[in-house]
C-alpha positions in Angstrom: 4.0 -34.4 28.3 7.7 -33.6 28.7 9.7 -33.6 31.9 12.4 -31.1 32.7 14.9 -31.1 35.5 15.5 -27.7 37.1 18.9 -26.9 38.7 17.8 -27.6 42.2 17.3 -31.3 41.4 13.5 -31.6 41.7 11.5 -32.7 38.7 8.7 -30.6 37.2 6.5 -31.3 34.3 6.0 -28.7 31.6 3.3 -28.6 29.0 4.2 -29.9 25.5 5.1 -27.4 22.8 1.8 -27.9 20.8 -0.3 -25.8 23.1 -2.0 -22.5 22.3 0.2 -19.4 22.2 0.0 -17.1 25.2 -1.8 -13.8 24.6 0.5 -10.8 24.4 0.7 -8.7 27.6 1.6 -5.5 25.7 -1.0 -3.5 24.0 -0.8 -3.0 20.2 1.5 -0.1 19.3 0.1 2.2 16.7 2.2 3.9 14.0 2.3 7.6 14.3 3.4 9.2 11.0 3.9 12.7 12.5 6.2 11.4 15.3 8.1 9.2 12.8 8.8 12.2 10.5 9.9 14.3 13.5 12.3 11.5 14.5 13.6 11.3 11.0 14.3 15.0 10.9 16.0 14.9 14.3 18.2 12.0 13.2 19.1 13.7 9.9 20.4 16.7 11.8 22.8 14.4 13.8 24.3 12.9 10.6 27.8 14.0 9.7 27.3 14.8 6.0 30.4 14.7 3.6 31.6 17.9 2.2 30.9 18.9 -1.4 34.6 18.3 -2.2 34.6 14.9 -0.6 31.5 13.9 -2.5 33.0 15.1 -5.8 36.3 13.2 -5.2 34.5 10.0 -4.3 32.2 10.3 -7.3 35.2 10.9 -9.6 37.0 7.8 -8.1 34.0 5.6 -8.7 33.6 6.9 -12.3 37.3 6.4 -13.0 37.2 2.8 -11.7 34.1 2.0 -13.7 35.8 3.3 -16.8 39.0 1.3 -16.2 36.9 -1.8 -15.5 35.0 -1.4 -18.7 38.2 -0.9 -20.7 39.7 -4.0 -19.1 36.8 -6.2 -19.9 36.6 -4.8 -23.5 40.2 -5.7 -24.0 39.8 -9.2 -22.5 36.6 -9.7 -24.7 38.5 -8.7 -27.8 41.5 -11.0 -27.0 39.2 -14.0 -26.3 37.2 -13.3 -29.5 40.4 -13.1 -31.5 41.6 -16.4 -30.0 38.3 -18.1 -30.8 38.3 -16.8 -34.4 41.9 -17.9 -35.0 41.3 -21.3 -33.3 38.1 -22.2 -35.0 38.2 -20.0 -38.1 34.7 -18.6 -37.5 33.4 -15.2 -36.9 34.2 -11.8 -38.5 
């Protein structure tokens, strides 16, 4: 049994933490698929969707950066491979 001291100075005893859990006071909430889909549709109407042009520009930027990154790593791989071949005299 543990003892706690409240702010007013008197001592009270509280039950130890190993006791049984309290039953929930709230009733179980059921999932309503129809209501959920209505909420999703209502939320989708409130979303500010990007314009077609904005989507195309962003997609182009992502593809360009992916291409540049792949070229960069290709060049780095070739330089490292050349260095290993020259240093150890192995490889193609």
